[in-house]
SEZAVO-628359 format. One record per residue: z, y negated, x of N, C-alpha, C in turn; residue number from 1. Coordinates in steps of 0.2 Angstrom, whole numbers, plus 5000, padded with zeros to 4 digits. Layout:
<miros>
<miro <Z; Y; X>; <Z; Y; X>; <Z; Y; X>; NUM>
...
</miros>
This chain:
<miros>
<miro <5160; 5000; 5188>; <5160; 4996; 5182>; <5167; 4993; 5185>; 1>
<miro <5170; 4995; 5187>; <5177; 4993; 5189>; <5175; 4984; 5193>; 2>
<miro <5169; 4984; 5197>; <5167; 4979; 5201>; <5164; 4973; 5196>; 3>
<miro <5161; 4976; 5191>; <5158; 4971; 5187>; <5163; 4966; 5182>; 4>
<miro <5169; 4971; 5182>; <5174; 4967; 5178>; <5177; 4962; 5180>; 5>
<miro <5179; 4963; 5189>; <5183; 4959; 5192>; <5176; 4953; 5194>; 6>
<miro <5171; 4954; 5194>; <5166; 4949; 5192>; <5166; 4942; 5187>; 7>
<miro <5168; 4944; 5184>; <5167; 4943; 5177>; <5171; 4937; 5176>; 8>
<miro <5176; 4943; 5178>; <5186; 4939; 5179>; <5185; 4933; 5182>; 9>
<miro <5182; 4934; 5188>; <5182; 4928; 5194>; <5176; 4922; 5191>; 10>
<miro <5170; 4923; 5186>; <5168; 4920; 5183>; <5171; 4915; 5179>; 11>
<miro <5174; 4919; 5174>; <5177; 4917; 5170>; <5184; 4912; 5172>; 12>
<miro <5189; 4915; 5176>; <5192; 4910; 5181>; <5191; 4905; 5183>; 13>
<miro <5183; 4904; 5187>; <5179; 4898; 5190>; <5177; 4894; 5185>; 14>
<miro <5176; 4895; 5177>; <5174; 4891; 5174>; <5180; 4888; 5171>; 15>
<miro <5187; 4891; 5169>; <5193; 4887; 5167>; <5196; 4883; 5173>; 16>
<miro <5196; 4884; 5179>; <5198; 4880; 5184>; <5194; 4876; 5184>; 17>
<miro <5185; 4875; 5184>; <5183; 4868; 5183>; <5184; 4862; 5178>; 18>
<miro <5184; 4867; 5172>; <5185; 4862; 5166>; <5194; 4859; 5168>; 19>
<miro <5198; 4862; 5169>; <5206; 4860; 5172>; <5204; 4853; 5176>; 20>
<miro <5200; 4854; 5181>; <5199; 4849; 5186>; <5195; 4843; 5182>; 21>
<miro <5192; 4845; 5178>; <5187; 4840; 5175>; <5193; 4834; 5171>; 22>
<miro <5198; 4839; 5166>; <5203; 4834; 5164>; <5206; 4831; 5169>; 23>
<miro <5208; 4833; 5173>; <5213; 4829; 5177>; <5209; 4824; 5182>; 24>
<miro <5204; 4824; 5182>; <5199; 4819; 5185>; <5200; 4814; 5179>; 25>
<miro <5200; 4816; 5175>; <5198; 4812; 5169>; <5204; 4810; 5166>; 26>
<miro <5208; 4811; 5168>; <5217; 4810; 5168>; <5219; 4804; 5173>; 27>
<miro <5216; 4805; 5179>; <5216; 4800; 5186>; <5212; 4794; 5183>; 28>
<miro <5205; 4795; 5179>; <5203; 4788; 5180>; <5206; 4786; 5172>; 29>
<miro <5208; 4787; 5168>; <5213; 4784; 5163>; <5219; 4781; 5165>; 30>
<miro <5224; 4785; 5170>; <5229; 4781; 5175>; <5226; 4775; 5177>; 31>
<miro <5221; 4776; 5182>; <5217; 4769; 5184>; <5216; 4763; 5181>; 32>
<miro <5212; 4765; 5174>; <5211; 4761; 5171>; <5217; 4759; 5166>; 33>
<miro <5223; 4761; 5167>; <5232; 4758; 5164>; <5233; 4752; 5169>; 34>
<miro <5232; 4755; 5176>; <5234; 4751; 5183>; <5230; 4746; 5181>; 35>
<miro <5223; 4745; 5180>; <5221; 4739; 5181>; <5221; 4734; 5175>; 36>
<miro <5224; 4737; 5169>; <5226; 4733; 5164>; <5231; 4729; 5167>; 37>
<miro <5237; 4733; 5170>; <5243; 4731; 5171>; <5241; 4726; 5176>; 38>
<miro <5235; 4727; 5183>; <5236; 4721; 5187>; <5233; 4717; 5185>; 39>
<miro <5229; 4715; 5179>; <5226; 4709; 5175>; <5230; 4707; 5173>; 40>
<miro <5235; 4710; 5169>; <5240; 4707; 5166>; <5245; 4702; 5172>; 41>
<miro <5245; 4706; 5176>; <5251; 4701; 5182>; <5248; 4696; 5186>; 42>
<miro <5239; 4697; 5185>; <5235; 4692; 5189>; <5235; 4685; 5184>; 43>
<miro <5235; 4688; 5179>; <5237; 4682; 5174>; <5241; 4679; 5174>; 44>
<miro <5248; 4683; 5173>; <5253; 4678; 5175>; <5255; 4675; 5180>; 45>
<miro <5254; 4679; 5186>; <5253; 4675; 5194>; <5250; 4669; 5192>; 46>
<miro <5244; 4666; 5189>; <5241; 4662; 5188>; <5245; 4656; 5185>; 47>
<miro <5248; 4660; 5180>; <5251; 4655; 5175>; <5256; 4652; 5179>; 48>
<miro <5260; 4654; 5182>; <5266; 4654; 5186>; <5261; 4648; 5191>; 49>
<miro <5258; 4651; 5194>; <5255; 4647; 5200>; <5254; 4638; 5197>; 50>
<miro <5251; 4636; 5191>; <5248; 4631; 5188>; <5255; 4629; 5186>; 51>
<miro <5261; 4631; 5180>; <5265; 4628; 5182>; <5269; 4626; 5186>; 52>
<miro <5272; 4630; 5191>; <5274; 4627; 5197>; <5271; 4620; 5200>; 53>
<miro <5265; 4620; 5201>; <5261; 4616; 5206>; <5259; 4616; 5212>; 54>
<miro <5258; 4625; 5212>; <5258; 4627; 5219>; <5252; 4630; 5220>; 55>
<miro <5245; 4627; 5215>; <5241; 4631; 5215>; <5234; 4630; 5220>; 56>
<miro <5238; 4623; 5224>; <5233; 4621; 5228>; <5236; 4625; 5237>; 57>
<miro <5241; 4627; 5234>; <5245; 4630; 5240>; <5241; 4638; 5244>; 58>
<miro <5238; 4636; 5248>; <5233; 4640; 5254>; <5235; 4648; 5252>; 59>
<miro <5243; 4649; 5254>; <5246; 4655; 5254>; <5245; 4658; 5246>; 60>
<miro <5249; 4653; 5243>; <5245; 4657; 5235>; <5240; 4657; 5233>; 61>
<miro <5234; 4654; 5235>; <5227; 4655; 5234>; <5227; 4664; 5237>; 62>
<miro <5228; 4665; 5244>; <5227; 4670; 5247>; <5231; 4675; 5243>; 63>
<miro <5236; 4674; 5241>; <5240; 4679; 5237>; <5235; 4682; 5230>; 64>
<miro <5232; 4676; 5226>; <5228; 4678; 5222>; <5222; 4680; 5222>; 65>
<miro <5217; 4680; 5227>; <5213; 4681; 5229>; <5213; 4691; 5232>; 66>
<miro <5220; 4690; 5236>; <5222; 4698; 5237>; <5224; 4704; 5232>; 67>
<miro <5224; 4700; 5225>; <5226; 4702; 5220>; <5222; 4706; 5216>; 68>
<miro <5215; 4701; 5217>; <5209; 4703; 5213>; <5206; 4707; 5219>; 69>
<miro <5205; 4708; 5225>; <5203; 4713; 5228>; <5205; 4718; 5225>; 70>
<miro <5212; 4718; 5224>; <5215; 4724; 5225>; <5213; 4728; 5218>; 71>
<miro <5213; 4724; 5212>; <5210; 4727; 5206>; <5201; 4728; 5208>; 72>
<miro <5200; 4725; 5212>; <5191; 4726; 5213>; <5191; 4733; 5217>; 73>
<miro <5196; 4736; 5222>; <5197; 4745; 5223>; <5198; 4745; 5219>; 74>
<miro <5202; 4745; 5213>; <5205; 4751; 5210>; <5197; 4751; 5202>; 75>
<miro <5194; 4746; 5204>; <5189; 4751; 5199>; <5184; 4752; 5204>; 76>
<miro <5181; 4753; 5210>; <5179; 4756; 5214>; <5182; 4764; 5214>; 77>
<miro <5188; 4766; 5214>; <5191; 4771; 5215>; <5190; 4774; 5206>; 78>
<miro <5191; 4769; 5202>; <5191; 4772; 5197>; <5185; 4775; 5195>; 79>
<miro <5177; 4771; 5198>; <5171; 4772; 5198>; <5170; 4780; 5201>; 80>
<miro <5174; 4778; 5207>; <5172; 4787; 5210>; <5174; 4792; 5208>; 81>
<miro <5179; 4792; 5204>; <5184; 4796; 5202>; <5178; 4798; 5196>; 82>
<miro <5176; 4795; 5191>; <5170; 4795; 5186>; <5165; 4799; 5188>; 83>
<miro <5161; 4796; 5194>; <5156; 4801; 5197>; <5158; 4806; 5200>; 84>
<miro <5161; 4807; 5204>; <5163; 4813; 5203>; <5165; 4819; 5200>; 85>
<miro <5166; 4817; 5193>; <5169; 4821; 5187>; <5160; 4824; 5187>; 86>
<miro <5157; 4818; 5185>; <5150; 4819; 5183>; <5145; 4822; 5189>; 87>
<miro <5147; 4824; 5193>; <5144; 4826; 5202>; <5139; 4822; 5202>; 88>
<miro <5140; 4817; 5202>; <5136; 4810; 5206>; <5137; 4811; 5212>; 89>
<miro <5132; 4806; 5216>; <5132; 4805; 5222>; <5137; 4798; 5223>; 90>
<miro <5144; 4798; 5227>; <5149; 4793; 5227>; <5150; 4790; 5234>; 91>
<miro <5144; 4791; 5238>; <5142; 4788; 5246>; <5145; 4783; 5245>; 92>
<miro <5139; 4778; 5241>; <5138; 4770; 5239>; <5145; 4766; 5235>; 93>
<miro <5147; 4770; 5231>; <5154; 4768; 5228>; <5160; 4769; 5233>; 94>
<miro <5159; 4773; 5237>; <5167; 4774; 5242>; <5166; 4769; 5248>; 95>
<miro <5159; 4765; 5251>; <5157; 4763; 5254>; <5158; 4756; 5251>; 96>
<miro <5158; 4753; 5248>; <5160; 4748; 5241>; <5166; 4747; 5243>; 97>
<miro <5170; 4751; 5240>; <5178; 4750; 5241>; <5181; 4749; 5248>; 98>
<miro <5177; 4753; 5252>; <5180; 4753; 5258>; <5180; 4745; 5262>; 99>
<miro <5172; 4743; 5260>; <5172; 4736; 5261>; <5176; 4730; 5257>; 100>
<miro <5177; 4731; 5251>; <5182; 4728; 5246>; <5187; 4728; 5252>; 101>
<miro <5190; 4733; 5255>; <5197; 4733; 5256>; <5198; 4731; 5263>; 102>
<miro <5191; 4732; 5267>; <5194; 4729; 5274>; <5191; 4720; 5274>; 103>
<miro <5188; 4718; 5270>; <5187; 4711; 5266>; <5194; 4709; 5263>; 104>
<miro <5199; 4713; 5261>; <5206; 4712; 5258>; <5209; 4711; 5264>; 105>
<miro <5207; 4715; 5268>; <5215; 4712; 5276>; <5211; 4707; 5280>; 106>
<miro <5203; 4706; 5280>; <5202; 4702; 5286>; <5205; 4696; 5283>; 107>
<miro <5204; 4693; 5273>; <5207; 4687; 5271>; <5214; 4686; 5272>; 108>
<miro <5217; 4691; 5271>; <5225; 4690; 5273>; <5226; 4691; 5279>; 109>
<miro <5222; 4691; 5287>; <5226; 4691; 5291>; <5229; 4685; 5292>; 110>
<miro <5235; 4688; 5295>; <5238; 4681; 5299>; <5240; 4685; 5306>; 111>
<miro <5237; 4682; 5312>; <5240; 4684; 5320>; <5248; 4685; 5320>; 112>
<miro <5248; 4677; 5316>; <5256; 4678; 5319>; <5262; 4681; 5316>; 113>
<miro <5260; 4686; 5312>; <5263; 4691; 5310>; <5264; 4698; 5316>; 114>
<miro <5259; 4696; 5321>; <5260; 4701; 5327>; <5264; 4703; 5330>; 115>
<miro <5270; 4706; 5333>; <5273; 4704; 5340>; <5270; 4701; 5346>; 116>
<miro <5261; 4701; 5347>; <5258; 4700; 5353>; <5253; 4697; 5352>; 117>
<miro <5250; 4693; 5354>; <5243; 4691; 5354>; <5240; 4696; 5357>; 118>
<miro <5239; 4701; 5359>; <5236; 4707; 5359>; <5235; 4713; 5356>; 119>
<miro <5241; 4712; 5352>; <5241; 4718; 5347>; <5238; 4713; 5338>; 120>
<miro <5237; 4708; 5339>; <5234; 4701; 5334>; <5226; 4703; 5336>; 121>
<miro <5225; 4704; 5343>; <5217; 4703; 5344>; <5214; 4711; 5342>; 122>
<miro <5219; 4716; 5345>; <5216; 4722; 5345>; <5215; 4724; 5338>; 123>
<miro <5221; 4722; 5331>; <5218; 4720; 5326>; <5212; 4720; 5324>; 124>
<miro <5211; 4713; 5324>; <5204; 4710; 5321>; <5199; 4711; 5327>; 125>
<miro <5200; 4715; 5330>; <5194; 4718; 5334>; <5193; 4723; 5329>; 126>
<miro <5196; 4729; 5330>; <5196; 4734; 5324>; <5195; 4734; 5317>; 127>
<miro <5196; 4729; 5314>; <5193; 4726; 5307>; <5187; 4724; 5309>; 128>
<miro <5183; 4720; 5315>; <5176; 4718; 5315>; <5171; 4724; 5316>; 129>
<miro <5175; 4729; 5321>; <5171; 4735; 5321>; <5170; 4740; 5314>; 130>
<miro <5175; 4740; 5311>; <5175; 4741; 5306>; <5171; 4739; 5298>; 131>
<miro <5173; 4733; 5298>; <5166; 4729; 5295>; <5159; 4730; 5298>; 132>
<miro <5157; 4728; 5302>; <5152; 4732; 5305>; <5149; 4739; 5304>; 133>
<miro <5152; 4741; 5305>; <5150; 4749; 5304>; <5149; 4752; 5298>; 134>
<miro <5154; 4746; 5291>; <5153; 4749; 5283>; <5147; 4745; 5282>; 135>
<miro <5145; 4737; 5286>; <5139; 4734; 5284>; <5133; 4740; 5286>; 136>
<miro <5133; 4741; 5290>; <5129; 4746; 5292>; <5127; 4754; 5289>; 137>
<miro <5132; 4755; 5283>; <5133; 4761; 5283>; <5130; 4758; 5277>; 138>
<miro <5132; 4752; 5272>; <5130; 4752; 5265>; <5121; 4750; 5268>; 139>
<miro <5119; 4746; 5274>; <5114; 4745; 5272>; <5108; 4753; 5274>; 140>
<miro <5112; 4756; 5276>; <5107; 4761; 5277>; <5105; 4766; 5270>; 141>
<miro <5113; 4765; 5267>; <5113; 4770; 5260>; <5108; 4765; 5256>; 142>
<miro <5108; 4760; 5255>; <5104; 4755; 5251>; <5097; 4758; 5252>; 143>
<miro <5095; 4758; 5259>; <5089; 4756; 5261>; <5085; 4765; 5259>; 144>
<miro <5089; 4767; 5260>; <5088; 4777; 5258>; <5087; 4775; 5251>; 145>
<miro <5091; 4771; 5247>; <5089; 4772; 5237>; <5084; 4768; 5237>; 146>
<miro <5083; 4764; 5240>; <5076; 4759; 5239>; <5069; 4764; 5241>; 147>
<miro <5069; 4766; 5247>; <5063; 4771; 5251>; <5062; 4778; 5243>; 148>
<miro <5069; 4779; 5241>; <5065; 4785; 5237>; <5066; 4783; 5232>; 149>
<miro <5064; 4778; 5227>; <5062; 4775; 5221>; <5055; 4775; 5219>; 150>
<miro <5052; 4780; 5214>; <5046; 4780; 5214>; <5043; 4774; 5212>; 151>
<miro <5034; 4775; 5211>; <5032; 4770; 5211>; <5032; 4767; 5204>; 152>
<miro <5032; 4761; 5200>; <5035; 4758; 5194>; <5043; 4759; 5192>; 153>
<miro <5047; 4762; 5196>; <5055; 4763; 5196>; <5056; 4757; 5196>; 154>
<miro <5061; 4757; 5190>; <5065; 4747; 5195>; <5073; 4750; 5198>; 155>
<miro <5075; 4746; 5203>; <5081; 4748; 5207>; <5087; 4748; 5203>; 156>
<miro <5087; 4746; 5198>; <5093; 4748; 5192>; <5093; 4753; 5187>; 157>
<miro <5085; 4756; 5191>; <5087; 4765; 5184>; <5088; 4768; 5190>; 158>
<miro <5089; 4767; 5198>; <5091; 4773; 5201>; <5098; 4772; 5202>; 159>
<miro <5102; 4765; 5200>; <5107; 4766; 5201>; <5111; 4769; 5195>; 160>
</miros>
């Protein structure tokens, strides 16, 4: 009888901890929504300041705006990962999307002059290239797997 009591107690504890984890995941998702809203406001403010200052055509300023947009897209992907995880849905494709955006952000903002040596810049650029190619291959494999698993007559948007 004692064993049954402990088993029920463990199940009860596990159920409560799973609910607590779901609430924590939803809290994290809400935090990401707030962070995204702040980021969009900051992007608008930065764009407004660039237009007023006349620096809108400055390549460094434009790259800064693109960098901010890519950070916002990463926040969206992380949000989608948290929500999908909370719903116990697959997150591999979402994580690969976020990683692709993060690597693209690094490539766009890459400045060889910021490295101490040419060799360091080369190693960094080669690493980013390998990482990007690996992510593209992973993305293609996941996408191909998703397309092959579609039922006849089912559209691609229904599987996403």
